[in-house]
C-alpha positions as CSV (number, residue, x, y, z in Angstrom):
1,D,38.2,-98.6,-57.0
2,G,41.3,-98.6,-56.0
3,R,41.2,-100.9,-52.9
4,L,43.9,-103.7,-52.1
5,R,42.7,-107.0,-51.9
6,S,44.3,-109.1,-49.5
7,T,44.4,-113.2,-49.3
8,H,45.0,-113.1,-45.6
9,E,42.8,-112.1,-42.4
10,T,44.0,-109.3,-40.3
11,G,44.1,-109.2,-36.5
12,Y,41.9,-106.5,-36.3
13,G,38.7,-108.1,-36.2
14,P,39.5,-110.1,-33.0
15,Y,41.1,-106.9,-31.5
16,V,38.0,-104.5,-32.2
17,N,36.0,-107.9,-30.8
18,A,38.1,-108.1,-27.3
19,L,37.7,-104.3,-27.1
20,V,34.0,-103.8,-27.4
21,A,33.6,-107.4,-25.3
22,S,35.8,-105.1,-22.5
23,G,33.8,-102.2,-22.4
24,Y,35.9,-100.3,-24.1
25,K,34.4,-96.6,-25.1
26,G,37.7,-95.0,-26.5
27,F,39.5,-94.1,-29.4
28,M,41.6,-96.3,-32.2
29,N,44.4,-94.7,-34.1
30,W,45.5,-95.4,-37.5
31,E,48.3,-94.0,-39.1
32,Y,49.6,-94.3,-43.0
33,C,52.9,-94.9,-41.9
34,H,54.3,-95.6,-45.4
35,P,55.1,-94.2,-48.9
36,A,51.9,-93.8,-50.9
37,M,52.0,-95.8,-54.1
38,K,49.4,-96.4,-56.6
39,F,50.3,-98.7,-59.6
40,G,53.7,-98.4,-58.8
41,K,53.8,-94.5,-58.6
42,R,54.1,-92.1,-55.9
43,A,50.6,-90.8,-54.7
44,G,49.5,-87.7,-53.7
45,I,47.8,-86.7,-50.7
46,E,44.6,-87.5,-52.1
47,Y,45.0,-91.0,-52.2
48,V,46.3,-91.2,-48.5
49,E,43.2,-89.2,-47.7
50,E,40.6,-92.0,-49.8
51,Q,43.0,-94.8,-48.1
52,T,41.9,-93.5,-44.6
53,R,38.4,-92.9,-45.3
54,L,38.6,-96.4,-46.5
55,A,40.1,-97.7,-42.9
56,L,37.8,-95.6,-41.1
57,E,34.7,-97.1,-42.9
58,Y,36.3,-100.8,-42.1
59,M,36.7,-100.2,-38.9
60,K,33.6,-98.8,-38.2
61,G,32.0,-102.0,-39.6
62,L,34.2,-104.3,-37.8
63,R,33.1,-102.3,-34.3
64,A,29.5,-102.6,-35.3
65,E,29.5,-106.2,-35.8
66,A,31.5,-106.7,-32.5
67,E,28.6,-104.9,-31.1
68,E,26.1,-106.5,-32.7
69,R,27.8,-110.2,-32.0
70,L,28.0,-109.0,-27.8
71,S,24.3,-107.7,-28.0
72,S,23.1,-111.4,-29.5
73,S,25.1,-113.2,-27.0
74,R,23.5,-111.5,-24.2
């Protein structure tokens, strides 16, 4: 599916948990700020758009999990 798999956790989970717990309702920003490479070759804008879509999906999931965790603890 073209997704990169990581062997380590990112800090996004605790960060999103803290934002939700604090009541933050604003925006978050994400940038694709490195050369787009796929299988060792330069990738086009379609690849960047796909990676951005995947990042949005991931961050929405983290927020939903954080909101569920917060509502369960009340």
